[in-house]
C-alpha positions as CSV (number, residue, x, y, z in Angstrom):
1,X,-93.9,14.1,1.3
2,X,-93.5,10.7,-0.9
3,X,-91.9,8.0,1.1
4,X,-91.2,7.3,4.5
5,X,-87.6,6.2,4.3
6,X,-84.8,7.5,6.9
7,X,-84.6,10.4,4.3
8,X,-88.1,11.1,4.2
9,X,-88.8,11.0,8.0
10,X,-85.8,13.0,8.9
11,X,-86.8,15.9,6.6
12,X,-90.4,15.7,7.5
13,X,-89.3,16.1,11.3
14,X,-87.3,19.0,10.1
15,X,-89.9,20.5,8.1
16,X,-92.2,20.2,11.3
17,X,-89.7,22.2,13.1
18,X,-90.0,24.9,10.8
19,X,-93.6,25.2,11.1
20,X,-95.1,23.6,8.2
21,X,-97.8,21.3,8.1
22,X,-96.3,17.6,6.7
23,X,-98.1,14.5,5.6
24,X,-96.1,11.4,4.6
25,X,-97.5,8.6,2.0
26,X,-95.8,5.7,1.9
27,X,-96.3,2.9,-0.5
28,X,-95.6,0.0,2.0
29,X,-97.8,-1.0,4.8
30,X,-94.6,-0.5,6.9
31,X,-92.6,2.9,7.1
32,X,-88.6,2.3,6.2
33,X,-88.1,1.8,3.1
34,X,-84.6,0.2,2.4
35,X,-84.7,-0.1,6.4
36,X,-87.5,-2.2,6.2
37,X,-87.4,-5.5,8.6
38,X,-88.7,-9.0,8.4
39,X,-89.7,-11.0,11.4
40,X,-90.7,-14.9,11.7
41,X,-90.7,-17.5,14.0
42,X,-88.5,-15.5,16.5
43,X,-85.7,-14.6,14.0
44,X,-85.5,-10.5,13.1
45,X,-83.6,-9.5,10.2
46,X,-82.7,-5.9,9.1
47,X,-83.5,-6.1,5.2
48,X,-81.5,-2.9,4.3
49,X,-78.6,-0.9,6.3
50,X,-77.3,-2.4,9.6
51,X,-74.2,-0.1,10.4
52,X,-74.9,3.2,12.0
53,X,-71.9,5.6,11.5
54,X,-71.6,9.5,12.8
55,X,-74.6,8.8,15.5
56,X,-74.2,12.9,16.0
57,X,-76.3,13.5,13.1
58,X,-78.9,11.3,14.8
59,X,-78.5,13.4,17.8
60,X,-79.2,16.4,16.0
61,X,-82.0,15.6,14.6
62,X,-83.7,14.2,17.9
63,X,-82.6,17.2,19.6
64,X,-85.1,19.4,16.8
65,X,-88.0,17.0,18.3
66,X,-86.8,17.9,22.2
67,X,-86.1,14.3,23.0
68,X,-82.3,12.7,23.6
69,X,-81.4,10.1,20.8
70,X,-79.9,7.8,23.9
71,X,-83.0,8.0,25.9
72,X,-85.1,6.7,22.8
73,X,-82.7,3.9,21.7
74,X,-80.5,1.5,23.1
75,X,-77.2,2.0,20.8
76,X,-74.0,-0.3,21.2
77,X,-70.6,0.8,19.8
78,X,-69.5,-2.4,18.4
79,X,-65.4,-3.4,19.1
80,X,-64.6,-4.3,16.5
81,X,-66.8,-2.9,13.5
82,X,-66.5,-6.0,11.5
83,X,-64.1,-8.7,10.4
84,X,-63.1,-8.9,7.0
85,X,-61.9,-12.7,6.1
86,X,-60.7,-13.6,2.5
87,X,-61.2,-17.1,0.9
88,X,-58.5,-19.5,1.5
89,X,-56.9,-17.2,3.8
90,X,-56.2,-18.1,7.8
91,X,-55.6,-14.5,8.8
92,X,-58.4,-12.0,8.7
93,X,-58.6,-8.3,9.6
94,X,-60.5,-6.9,12.7
95,X,-61.4,-3.3,11.8
96,X,-62.2,-1.2,14.7
97,X,-61.8,2.7,15.8
98,X,-58.7,1.8,18.1
99,X,-55.3,2.6,17.2
100,X,-53.1,0.0,18.6
101,X,-55.5,-2.7,17.7
102,X,-55.2,-1.5,14.1
103,X,-51.6,-1.5,14.1
104,X,-51.8,-5.2,15.6
105,X,-54.2,-6.0,12.3
106,X,-52.0,-4.2,9.7
107,X,-49.0,-5.7,11.2
108,X,-49.9,-9.4,10.8
109,X,-49.8,-8.8,7.4
110,X,-47.0,-6.2,6.8
111,X,-44.9,-3.9,9.4
112,X,-44.0,-1.6,6.9
113,X,-47.6,-0.8,6.1
114,X,-48.3,-0.6,9.8
115,X,-46.0,2.3,10.1
116,X,-47.9,3.7,7.1
117,X,-51.4,4.1,9.3
118,X,-51.1,7.4,10.7
119,X,-50.2,8.8,7.8
120,X,-53.2,7.4,5.9
121,X,-55.3,8.7,8.7
122,X,-54.0,12.2,8.5
123,X,-54.6,12.3,4.4
124,X,-58.4,11.0,4.7
125,X,-59.4,13.2,7.3
126,X,-58.2,16.2,4.9
127,X,-60.2,14.3,2.3
128,X,-63.3,14.5,4.8
129,X,-62.6,18.1,5.8
130,X,-62.2,19.7,2.3
131,X,-63.9,16.9,0.2
132,X,-67.1,16.1,2.6
133,X,-67.5,18.9,4.7
134,X,-66.9,21.2,1.6
135,X,-70.2,20.0,-0.1
136,X,-72.3,20.9,3.2
137,X,-73.6,24.0,1.6
138,X,-77.1,24.5,1.2
139,X,-77.0,25.9,-1.9
140,X,-78.4,23.6,-5.4
141,X,-75.8,21.2,-6.2
142,X,-75.1,21.8,-10.0
143,X,-72.1,20.5,-12.2
144,X,-70.7,24.2,-12.2
145,X,-70.6,24.3,-8.4
146,X,-68.6,20.7,-8.3
147,X,-66.4,22.4,-10.7
148,X,-65.7,25.3,-8.5
149,X,-65.1,22.6,-5.6
150,X,-62.6,20.5,-7.8
151,X,-59.4,22.2,-6.9
152,X,-60.0,22.1,-3.2
153,X,-60.9,18.5,-3.0
154,X,-58.2,17.5,-5.8
155,X,-55.2,18.7,-3.5
156,X,-55.2,15.9,-1.3
157,X,-56.0,13.3,-4.1
158,X,-59.4,12.8,-3.7
159,X,-60.0,12.7,-7.4
160,X,-58.1,9.3,-7.7
161,X,-59.7,6.2,-7.2
162,X,-60.1,4.9,-3.9
163,X,-57.9,1.9,-4.4
164,X,-55.2,4.4,-5.8
165,X,-55.2,6.6,-2.7
166,X,-55.3,3.8,-0.3
167,X,-51.8,2.3,-2.8
168,X,-50.4,5.6,-1.9
169,X,-50.0,4.2,2.0
170,X,-50.3,0.2,2.0
171,X,-48.9,-2.3,-0.3
172,X,-49.7,-5.5,0.9
173,X,-52.9,-6.7,-1.1
174,X,-55.1,-7.4,2.1
175,X,-54.7,-3.9,3.5
176,X,-54.8,-2.3,0.8
177,X,-57.9,-4.0,0.0
178,X,-59.1,-3.7,4.0
179,X,-59.1,-0.1,3.8
180,X,-60.4,0.3,0.1
181,X,-63.1,-1.8,0.6
182,X,-65.4,1.1,1.9
183,X,-67.3,2.2,-1.6
184,X,-69.2,-1.6,-1.6
185,X,-71.3,-0.1,1.5
186,X,-72.9,2.5,-1.0
187,X,-72.5,0.1,-4.2
188,X,-69.2,1.3,-5.5
189,X,-66.1,-0.1,-6.9
190,X,-63.1,1.0,-5.4
191,X,-61.2,0.9,-8.8
192,X,-63.5,3.6,-10.1
193,X,-65.1,5.7,-7.0
194,X,-63.3,8.7,-6.5
195,X,-61.0,8.8,-3.5
196,X,-63.4,11.1,-1.4
197,X,-65.2,8.0,-0.7
198,X,-61.8,7.2,1.5
199,X,-63.6,9.2,4.1
200,X,-65.9,6.5,5.0
201,X,-62.9,4.7,6.3
202,X,-61.5,7.8,8.4
203,X,-65.3,8.6,9.6
204,X,-65.6,5.0,10.8
205,X,-62.3,4.7,12.8
206,X,-63.0,8.6,14.0
207,X,-66.7,8.2,15.3
208,X,-67.1,4.5,15.3
209,X,-69.9,2.3,14.4
210,X,-72.9,1.8,16.4
211,X,-75.9,-0.6,16.6
212,X,-79.6,0.0,18.1
213,X,-81.1,-2.7,20.0
214,X,-84.1,-4.1,17.9
215,X,-82.0,-3.0,14.6
216,X,-82.4,-0.6,12.3
217,X,-86.1,-0.6,11.8
218,X,-86.4,0.5,15.6
219,X,-84.8,3.8,14.6
220,X,-87.2,4.2,11.8
221,X,-89.9,3.4,13.9
222,X,-89.0,6.2,16.8
223,X,-88.6,8.6,13.9
224,X,-92.0,8.1,12.8
225,X,-93.6,8.3,16.3
226,X,-91.6,11.7,16.6
227,X,-93.2,12.7,13.3
228,X,-96.6,12.0,14.1
229,X,-96.1,13.6,17.8
230,X,-94.9,16.9,16.1
231,X,-98.3,16.8,14.4
232,X,-97.0,15.2,11.0
233,X,-99.1,12.8,9.5
234,X,-98.1,9.5,8.1
235,X,-100.0,7.2,5.7
236,X,-98.9,3.8,4.9
237,X,-100.5,1.6,1.6
238,X,-100.4,5.1,-0.2
239,X,-98.4,4.7,-3.2
240,X,-97.7,7.8,-5.4
241,X,-98.0,7.7,-9.1
242,X,-97.8,11.3,-10.3
243,X,-96.3,14.9,-9.1
244,X,-99.1,16.9,-10.7
245,X,-97.8,20.6,-11.5
246,X,-99.0,24.2,-13.6
247,X,-97.1,26.8,-14.5
248,X,-94.0,25.3,-13.5
249,X,-94.8,24.8,-10.2
250,X,-95.9,21.7,-8.2
251,X,-99.3,21.2,-7.2
252,X,-100.5,17.7,-6.1
253,X,-100.0,14.2,-6.1
254,X,-102.1,11.5,-7.3
255,X,-101.9,8.0,-5.3
256,X,-102.7,4.6,-7.1
257,X,-106.2,4.9,-5.5
258,X,-107.0,7.8,-7.3
259,X,-106.8,10.1,-4.9
260,X,-105.6,13.8,-5.3
261,X,-103.7,15.2,-2.5
262,X,-102.7,18.9,-2.8
263,X,-99.5,20.6,-1.6
264,X,-97.3,23.7,-1.8
265,X,-94.4,21.9,-1.5
266,X,-93.4,18.4,-2.0
267,X,-90.6,16.3,-1.1
268,X,-89.8,13.0,-2.9
269,X,-87.8,10.4,-1.0
270,X,-88.8,7.7,-3.9
271,X,-86.1,6.2,-5.9
272,X,-84.7,9.7,-7.5
273,X,-84.5,8.2,-10.6
274,X,-88.3,7.0,-10.7
275,X,-89.7,10.1,-9.5
276,X,-88.0,11.5,-13.0
277,X,-89.4,9.1,-15.0
278,X,-92.2,7.7,-13.3
279,X,-93.7,10.4,-11.5
280,X,-93.0,13.5,-13.9
281,X,-92.9,11.6,-17.0
282,X,-89.2,12.9,-18.1
283,X,-86.8,11.4,-20.3
284,X,-84.5,9.1,-18.3
285,X,-81.4,10.9,-18.4
286,X,-78.7,11.6,-15.5
287,X,-76.8,9.3,-13.4
288,X,-77.3,5.9,-14.3
289,X,-78.7,3.4,-11.5
290,X,-76.0,1.2,-9.2
291,X,-75.7,-2.4,-8.8
292,X,-78.2,-4.2,-6.8
293,X,-77.7,-7.5,-4.2
294,X,-79.2,-10.6,-3.5
295,X,-80.2,-10.7,0.2
296,X,-80.7,-13.8,1.8
297,X,-82.0,-14.2,5.2
298,X,-81.4,-17.4,7.0
299,X,-83.1,-18.2,10.6
300,X,-80.6,-21.2,12.5
301,X,-81.3,-22.8,15.0
302,X,-77.4,-23.0,15.6
303,X,-75.4,-20.2,16.7
304,X,-71.8,-19.9,14.9
305,X,-69.8,-18.0,17.6
306,X,-67.1,-17.6,14.9
307,X,-69.2,-14.7,13.3
308,X,-68.5,-11.0,14.4
309,X,-71.7,-8.5,14.4
310,X,-70.5,-8.0,11.1
311,X,-68.3,-10.4,8.9
312,X,-67.0,-9.5,5.4
313,X,-66.0,-12.2,2.9
314,X,-64.0,-11.5,0.3
315,X,-63.3,-13.9,-2.8
316,X,-60.8,-14.5,-5.1
317,X,-60.4,-11.8,-8.0
318,X,-62.3,-9.5,-6.0
319,X,-61.3,-6.8,-8.8
320,X,-62.9,-8.8,-11.4
321,X,-66.2,-9.7,-9.2
322,X,-66.9,-5.8,-8.5
323,X,-66.5,-5.0,-12.4
324,X,-68.9,-7.9,-13.2
325,X,-71.2,-6.7,-11.1
326,X,-71.0,-2.9,-11.6
327,X,-70.1,-2.6,-15.2
328,X,-70.1,-5.5,-17.3
329,X,-73.6,-7.0,-16.2
330,X,-73.1,-10.7,-15.4
331,X,-72.9,-12.9,-12.6
332,X,-68.8,-13.3,-11.6
333,X,-67.3,-16.4,-11.1
334,X,-66.3,-15.7,-7.3
335,X,-68.4,-14.8,-4.2
336,X,-67.4,-11.9,-1.9
337,X,-70.4,-11.1,0.5
338,X,-71.1,-9.6,3.8
339,X,-73.2,-11.1,6.9
340,X,-74.9,-9.5,9.6
341,X,-75.5,-11.3,13.0
342,X,-77.1,-9.2,15.1
343,X,-77.9,-11.9,17.8
344,X,-74.2,-11.6,18.5
345,X,-75.0,-8.3,20.3
346,X,-78.7,-8.5,21.3
347,X,-79.8,-12.1,22.1
348,X,-83.3,-11.1,21.4
349,X,-82.8,-11.0,17.5
350,X,-82.8,-15.0,17.2
351,X,-84.6,-17.6,19.5
352,X,-82.5,-18.7,22.2
353,X,-78.9,-20.5,21.0
354,X,-80.1,-19.8,17.5
355,X,-78.8,-17.1,14.7
356,X,-80.3,-14.5,12.6
357,X,-78.1,-14.4,9.6
358,X,-78.8,-11.5,6.8
359,X,-76.4,-12.2,3.8
360,X,-76.0,-9.6,0.9
361,X,-74.2,-10.3,-2.3
362,X,-73.5,-7.7,-4.9
363,X,-75.3,-8.5,-7.9
364,X,-75.8,-6.9,-11.4
365,X,-79.3,-4.8,-11.7
366,X,-81.9,-5.6,-14.0
367,X,-80.6,-3.9,-16.8
368,X,-78.4,-7.2,-16.9
369,X,-81.4,-9.1,-18.0
370,X,-80.8,-12.0,-15.7
371,X,-83.7,-14.6,-15.5
372,X,-84.1,-14.3,-11.1
373,X,-86.4,-17.2,-11.4
374,X,-83.3,-19.5,-11.9
375,X,-80.7,-17.2,-11.1
376,X,-82.0,-16.8,-7.4
377,X,-81.5,-20.6,-6.6
378,X,-78.2,-20.8,-7.9
379,X,-76.9,-18.0,-5.9
380,X,-78.5,-19.6,-2.8
381,X,-76.2,-22.7,-3.1
382,X,-73.3,-20.6,-4.1
383,X,-74.1,-18.5,-1.2
384,X,-74.2,-21.2,1.2
385,X,-71.3,-23.0,-0.2
386,X,-69.1,-20.0,0.7
387,X,-70.8,-19.7,4.5
388,X,-70.2,-23.4,4.9
389,X,-66.9,-24.2,3.4
390,X,-63.6,-24.2,5.5
391,X,-62.2,-21.7,2.9
392,X,-64.9,-19.3,3.4
393,X,-66.4,-18.8,6.5
394,X,-66.9,-22.2,7.9
395,X,-70.2,-22.2,9.0
396,X,-70.4,-26.1,9.2
397,X,-73.8,-28.0,8.8
398,X,-75.4,-24.2,8.6
399,X,-78.1,-25.9,5.8
400,X,-78.9,-28.7,8.3
401,X,-79.5,-25.6,10.9
402,X,-81.8,-23.2,8.9
403,X,-85.5,-22.8,10.5
404,X,-86.4,-19.9,8.2
405,X,-85.5,-18.7,5.0
406,X,-86.4,-15.6,3.1
407,X,-84.7,-13.8,0.1
408,X,-84.7,-10.6,-1.8
409,X,-83.7,-9.9,-5.6
410,X,-83.3,-7.2,-7.5
411,X,-87.1,-7.7,-8.8
412,X,-87.9,-6.9,-5.0
413,X,-85.9,-3.9,-4.9
414,X,-87.8,-3.0,-8.1
415,X,-91.4,-4.0,-6.9
416,X,-91.3,-3.1,-3.1
417,X,-89.3,0.0,-3.4
418,X,-90.0,1.3,-6.8
419,X,-86.4,1.3,-7.8
420,X,-85.3,1.7,-11.1
421,X,-83.7,-1.3,-12.4
422,X,-83.9,-2.9,-9.3
423,X,-81.0,-0.8,-8.1
424,X,-80.1,-1.5,-4.3
425,X,-78.2,2.2,-3.2
426,X,-79.7,4.6,-6.0
427,X,-76.7,5.8,-8.3
428,X,-73.3,4.5,-9.0
429,X,-70.8,6.6,-7.2
430,X,-68.0,7.0,-9.5
431,X,-66.3,10.5,-10.4
432,X,-68.9,11.7,-12.8
433,X,-71.9,10.8,-10.7
434,X,-70.0,11.7,-7.3
435,X,-71.1,14.6,-4.8
436,X,-72.6,17.1,-6.8
437,X,-74.1,15.2,-9.7
438,X,-76.6,13.2,-8.3
439,X,-80.3,14.6,-8.4
440,X,-80.5,17.9,-7.0
441,X,-81.9,18.1,-3.7
442,X,-83.8,21.1,-5.5
443,X,-85.7,20.7,-8.7
444,X,-84.2,22.6,-11.3
445,X,-87.4,23.2,-13.3
446,X,-90.7,22.8,-11.2
447,X,-90.7,25.1,-8.1
448,X,-91.7,23.6,-4.9
449,X,-90.2,20.3,-5.7
450,X,-87.5,18.8,-3.5
451,X,-85.4,15.2,-3.1
452,X,-84.1,13.8,-0.3
453,X,-82.3,10.0,0.1
454,X,-79.8,8.2,-1.5
455,X,-80.0,8.9,-5.1
456,X,-79.6,13.0,-4.0
457,X,-76.8,15.0,-3.0
458,X,-74.4,14.1,-0.8
459,X,-74.6,10.4,-1.1
460,X,-76.4,7.2,-0.6
461,X,-75.9,5.4,3.2
462,X,-77.8,6.3,6.8
463,X,-75.2,9.7,7.1
464,X,-75.9,10.4,3.2
465,X,-80.0,10.5,4.1
466,X,-79.6,12.5,6.9
467,X,-77.2,15.0,5.8
468,X,-79.5,15.0,2.3
469,X,-82.7,15.8,4.8
470,X,-80.6,18.9,6.3
471,X,-79.8,20.4,2.9
472,X,-83.6,19.6,1.6
473,X,-85.5,21.3,4.8
474,X,-82.9,24.2,4.4
475,X,-83.4,24.8,0.9
476,X,-87.1,24.6,1.3
477,X,-87.4,26.9,4.1
478,X,-85.4,29.4,2.1
479,X,-87.5,29.2,-0.8
480,X,-90.6,29.6,1.7
481,X,-89.4,33.0,2.9
482,X,-87.6,34.1,-0.3
483,X,-89.3,35.6,-3.1
484,X,-91.7,33.8,-5.6
């Protein structure tokens, strides 16, 4: 197993459950991958994901290890899930799973749109059932299989862009944006991502958003313990540099230290594109990498009660903003960002009276050729302006309260995680690259080679990683007992 991210640890548990011997090689000193953590001066920050949707996927995984999720982790259902604020707009939108609360939030912008909420939920539920559950077959994900599913997925309108689908129900711009922002959680543009991703909003509303005490990394650590308890071995500081094969079958991996580790099957939880180009030496082809992020971690001595656990700030001209980031390869003129402030739910994530603030700003990946030595300080000032100004989030005197600070740029995604072009979410979730066209869970050319994680089927994010682990383990199990 290459990589100890969420997908890698989840598939390791599943393979151990099937009776296989499992060794996990992780390039970093700690497990977690994109779900790493920063701890300093009493402040704790999740580096990557901070939302836990679909906890039932974790329940199923923990059950395989013979334990209950709720016994191992203290989980809190957030209510609301997050606040959506707009630059220079006094109204905001508290997104939650409560119908009456959502009707009230929509109604402050448009009574007409509020009357269409139930119809939106019904339509997005159909997309989920036909377009998402319909992709759960363990068979290899090929373009031909995608074409077979197109008629079924298209019936509820899942091939339109998310924005177009949402616009069929909500006309008021703020409401339309509130229900169309969800592709950004996996690095997508609502004007280009197919409406199958409208199921993300439905899933949140239907199943809720959860927080694990200690942050996402607590989940990672618990999965690591379960892997070890089940007999798996996790080795950190072991960067894999090559996958070796003969007679069209995998044989071993080589590490940076020159070790050769033999294996009957190999699962890569490394960046899917990097696995192809760097570990296999293949030509770059297939899906293009998605945008990156500028991540700013601020430990504040002052608390800001106006923050929710999660807060999104949408700047002026969001459509141009996301197009600049995902397609045009340039820094946008406006700023749209998300803020994670877990001390709102768990005081221990920051010193008493303080705040751990993790800011995520979408930016172009390294293909844009930006000089990050000069770009990072510029973005820092722009982010702090957006956080402090009354027309932004209004965190007055935030700069004066900073006691700890760190940041990640696309260079960190490349150098720490091995992400091609410093991408933050694997592949761009456009129609051409969605559902069945990302890297297949089973390699098409080498027997015994499998893939798991954000760049593979079905998608990025925590649910995508967990579902890909289930599919990959099932494929590997079938191949172990099948011919060849």
